[in-house]
C-alpha positions, 0 to 999 in steps of 0.5 A: 575551715580555710582561710577565706573561710573565716567569717568577718568581724564587722569593724573588717568592714570598715577597713574594707570599705575605707581601705575601697577606691572613692569613685575617682581612684584612690582610697581616701578617707570618708568625710565623717561617722554620719557618712559612714554610718550611712554607708555601712547601712546600705552595705546592711541592706544591698548587699549580703555582706552581714551573713559573712559577719560575727555580730554584724552592726545592728540598726536602728530608727534614731534621730538623724536615720538607722545607727547602729551604736555599735561603729562609735565603738567599732572606730575607737577600737579601730583607732587605739590600736592605730588602723584608722586616723581621725582628721577634725576639720571645720565645715560650713554647710551640711555637714552639722547634720554629721556633727549634732549626729556625733553629738547626740551619739557621744554627749559631745559639744558641738565643735564646728568640726566634722570627722575624715576616717582613713586609714593609717599604714598598718590600718592599709595592710590589713584590709590589705589582707582581709581584701586577699582573703575574702577577694569578694568582699572588696568588689563589694564595698568598692561600689556602695563606696563608688556608688554614695561615697561623693553625695552630699551628705543631705541627698544620701541621707534623703536617699536612705531615707525614702528606700528605708524610709521605717529608719526615718520615722525617729528621726530629728530631721526628717523634713531638712532632707 
């Protein structure tokens, strides 16, 4: 087995997604856990990358659409490893959806903040190494990020609900997006 044949772990997708260029060109943060989750859901549904991942993220219908507890756990591990940094930014408008989902998933109180995820310098180095070892994966993730990351959150959720309605069945906000 060559290095390129080594399977990825699910957290690698987060690093590669964060490292992927955004619609503006440079790699930038992903605004909100809900957005990150929906982008990874679209990676799962619109690409075949999950076949290359050991224990890929598994999604189930939940309060705010497709949900994977493993994404929250992976973010925690990546932060502890100092590969991903998180900034909490005070928000307004529809980002409240993101905080509501985060509070539901982690039993925390609402604070009026949005979680923003970005790579640390070490995380960027690891993501580049992963991209070098998996040269066909990075462009796929860049395409997903380019298509969906800049969408307003409600529009992204609406798109996911319309394309994958079974994942919206348990949603608390289905009628509001």
